N, C-alpha and C positions, 0 to 999 in steps of 0.2 A: 605487896606493893611492887610495881614494875619500876626498874631503874631505867632512866632515859639519858641518852648521850646525843645531844643536839648540835649538828653542824649547820651553820648559817642562822644562828639564833636571832640576829638583829635584822634579817631580811623579811620579806613579805610572808613567805611560808613559815619561817621560824616564829614570827610574831603571832601567827594564827595557831601554831602548835602551843605556844605558851598560854594563849587565851584558853585553850581547852585544858591544859594542865592546871591552870589557875582555878578552873571550875571543878576539878577532880583531884584535889590535893591529897585525898586519902588513898588514891589509887596509884599515883605516880610520884617518883622522886627524881628530880633533875640532878644528875651527877656531874656531867661535864658539858661545856658549851664551846663552840668556836664562833667567833664574831669577826666582822669586817673592820671598818674604820669608824663606825658609829660608837665612839667611846662612851658618850653619855647614856646611850641605850644599854650598852653592856653593863655599865655601873648599876643602872636601874634593875637589870635582870639579876645581877649578883646579889644585890640587897634584898630582893624579893624572894628568890629561889634558893639562894645559898649553895651554889654548886661547889664541888671540891676542886675542879680544874677548869681553867679558862684559857683558851688560845685566842690571840689577837693576830690580825694580819701584819701589823707593823711592830717592830721591836720597841720603838719609843712608846707606843701605846701599852704594850705588855709591861714595860718598866713602870709606867704610871699606875697601871692597875695593881701591880705588885706592891708599890709604895702605899697605895690606898687600902689594900687588903693584905697585910703581911702574912697572914696564915694561909692564904690561898696559893695553890700551885698554878703557875702561869707559864705558858709557852707562846711562841709566835711563828709566823710564816708557815711554810709547807710542813716543817717538822712539828710545829705546834698542832697542826691538824692531825697528824699521825698520833701524837701523844694524847690528844683529846679522844680519839677513837679507841685507843688502846688502854685508856686509864681504868684502873681498878680491876677487880677479878670477877665481878658479877656478869651474868649474861645480859639480860635486859634488851632494850630496844635502841638501835642506832638509827637516828634520823638524818638522812643526807638531804639537806635543802640548800646545798652550796650551788653556786653558779659556775658552770663549765666543767671541763675535764679534771679540774683540780680535786674533784670529789672521788676519783677512782682509787687512789692509794689508801686514803683513810677508810674507804668502804671495804677494801680487801683486808685491812688490818682488823676491822670490826668483825668481819666474817671469821677470821682466824681466832677471834675471841668467842666465837659461837653466839654472837649477838644477832638477833633477827633484824633485818634491814628494812626500814621504812624509807622508800626512795621517791623523792620529788625531783631528783637531779637526773634528768634524762641522759645527760652526756656521759655519765658513768657507764650505763649499759650500752650506749651507742659506741663508745670508744673501747670498752673492755668487756662487752657482753659475754663473749665466749669464756673468758677467764672467770668472771664474776659468777656466772650461773654454774660453772663446774665446781668452783670452790664452795658455793652455797650448798650444793648437793652433797659434796664430800663432808661438810661440817654440819649437815642437817639443819641448815639455817633457812628460815622463810624469807622470801623477797616479797614484801607487801607494798604495792604501788600506792602513792599518794595522789598523783595526777588524776584528775577527774575521769579522763577517758580510760586510763588503765585500771583505775579502781572499779569503774563500771564493768569492764571486761572481767576483772578478777571476781567480782561479785556474781556475775552471770555464770562464769565457768567453774566456780568453786564446787567441787564434788562431781563435776561432769567429766565424761570421757572425751579427751581432746580429739580422739580419732573420729568422733561423731560431728565435728565442726566442719561445716561447708565453707564458711568464710566469716570473718569479723569485719565490722564497719566502724571506723573511728570518725566521729563527726568533727567538723571545723566551723568556727564562726565566720572565718574569712578575714578576720583582722581589720585593721583600720582602713585598708584600701580595697576592700572587697568590691566596691562599686566603681572603682576607677579603671580606666583602660590603661594599657601599657604605655601609651603615649602620655597620659596624664601623670604617670609615676615619675616622669623626668624632672618635675618641678616640686615634688613634695618635700616638706621640711621635717626636721627632727620632731618638732611639736606635733605635726600632723600624724607622724608614725606612732607617737606615744598615746594617741587617743583611741584605746581599744573600746569597741562598742558594748562589750558585755562584761569583761573581767577587769579587776583592779590588780595589777601585777607589777613586778619589777621591770626596769627599763629593758633589760636584755631580752627577756621572754616576750615582752610586748612588741619589740622590733621583729623578733622571730615569728610572731604571729602575723605581722604585716607582710613578711616575705614568704610565709608558709613554710619556712624552715622548721618552725616548732612542730608542725604536723609531720614533717619528714623525720624529725628526731623521734617522734612518737611511734611512727611506723617501724623504725629500726628497733626501738625499745620493745614494742609489742612482739616482734619476731623473737627476741631473746627471752622475754618474760613467759611467753606461752608456747614457744617451740613451734610456731607455725611458719610455713614458707610464705614468701612475700606475695605469691599469687593468691593467697587466701586472706590478704590484708587489704581492705578497701578503705578509701577515704571519701567523704561526702560533705558538701557544704550544707550546714544547718545553722542558719543565722541566729536562731533564738537561744542556742546553747542550753536547751532543756534536756534533750536526749544526748547523753554523753558518749555512748557507744552501743552497738548492737551485735548480736551473734546469730547467724543463721546456721541451723543444724542440717544434717543431711536429709532429714525428713521434710525440709523446707519450713519448719517452724522457726520463727524469729523472736528472740527475747531482747528487750531493751532495758536499760537502766536510765531513769529520769531523776532530775533534781534541779533545784535552783543553782545559779552560778555562784556558788559559795564553797570555797576550798575547805572550809572547816568541816563539811560533811564527810568527804573522803578521808580527811586527816583523822577525825575521830574514829571512823570505821577501822582504819589501820591500827590506831592506838589500842582499841578495845577488842580487836579480832581475837577469837572467832565470835565473840558476843556482840550483840547490838544493844547499845544503851540509849536511854532517853537523852535527847539532845536538848540542852538547856536554853538555847537561843531559838527564837521564832524564825525559822527559815523554811517552813513548810511550803509545799508546792500546791498552787491552785491553777490547774490547767486552763480554767476559764479566763484567767488573767493573762494568759500567754498565747491565746489562739489568734491566728492559726500557726501551726508548726509547718515549716516549709523545708524542702530538700532539693538540692541541685547537684547535678553531676559535677565532679571536680575537673576543671579545665587545666590540663598539664601545660598547655602553651601559655596560658595566662599566669600560671604559677610554676615556672621552670625549676625553682628550688625544690619543690616537692618531687618532681620527676627525677632530679639529680639524687635525691635521697633514696628513692627506690633503686636507682641504678647502682649507687654506692653500696646499698645493703645487699643487693643480689651479687655484686662483685665480691663482697666480703673482705676478709683480711684487714688490711690497713685502710681501705677506702672509707669506711665510716669514720675512722679517726681523722682522715684528711678532710672529709666533708665538715665535720664538727669543728676542727681546728681552724680551718679557713673561715668558717662563718663567725666563730668567736672573735677573731681579729677584725674581720670586715665590719661587724657590728660595733666593735670598739672604735674603729676608724670613723664610722658614720656618726656615732654619738659625739665624737670629737670634732665633727664638722670638717673632716679631711677628705671624705669621698661623698658622692651622691648616693641616693638610695639604691638606684639600679646597679651601681657598681658592686653591691654586695653579691649579687648572683654572678657577676662577671669574675669576681675574685674566687668564688667557690668553684666555678667551672674550670678556670685556669689551673687551680690547685689539683683538681681531680685528674687532669690530663698530664700533670707533671710528675707525680710521684709513682714510682714503680711499686707494684703491689707485692705483698707477702701473704700467702693464703692463711697460715696459722701463726701469726706473730706472737712473740713473747711479750711480757709486760714491758721489758726494757725497750724492745723495738717499737712498741706502741707509744711509750712516753717520748722516745727519741724522735719519732715521726711527728708527733704532736708539736714538739718544741721547734723542730726544723721548719715545719710548715708555717708556724706562726712567725718565726724570726724572718723567714724569707719574705713574707708578705709585708711585714712591718718595714723591712728595709726598702722595699719597692715603693711604699706609699707614704713614707715619712722622711 
């Protein structure tokens, strides 16, 4: 039985992880969880899965949980995340489905515990990819992607010689505003931005899809996961979200991974890897119901946030941290109705031009830059 340590248990990905654990109770044991502010959902999870440790975002919620479950070990805040990642002595599977760079430190702690990392949190590798991949190698830890695009690449490349890869192609649906001109973006609302055409996701990632920041984060993540230069990482607009990624090898053969827009498929693959197990829910793919499949070249002028991601990735060092930090705050401001949609890209661009780069930053330098970038932007816009 595999032990599971789930960060972001009450979120969209976390809920789908629990759905799979529920269907495979003989195979998995939920040991620790980290939750946000949805206390009712946290209580429901505790009652059903009986974890030994629970971390809550707020101290008041942690105290309430502790009173309700006296025998449970409870933590809160950033330190609670570290405790949840570090809890117990078993190896098992650490699932990072947190939102934002807050997932970096608990992931490092789990790696130090020699726990395999199932990662749905792009920001962890974007911000600390150099450190995380080095530590994973040193501790003989697997990095198993949950994102549909990276899961697709992982499945295609598993057992392959990476030197034989000519390029990888990550597909993008285009998000809520793929058919709008840049002029039309000036008047879009929060509700408009949250209407993703293909996927049901959390608010932050849905906004990131609309700006194409999400695809930019995926490009940087792919660079660290697969050790490929940015020149070999392509993005393409694929509206149907049926082909999740493709790999072209040096003999010009192209392999693609296909599937419905259902995150439970890559989640289960990561949980049961290296085995493939029968999927209990009917999410099979019938291509005749999704015809035609279309592909369009990515317009970097239309989607400047994607171009900035490539630039930040190629600059390396602290630039991916700045890219991510500025976007996190910009999305927060947009969702609070304090800035317009197009100001998200303006904030990212300004931040990338402001921070002095360090080529091989330490963890402390990364975390400090993350915080300084966010604080400065919040001060300017609130």
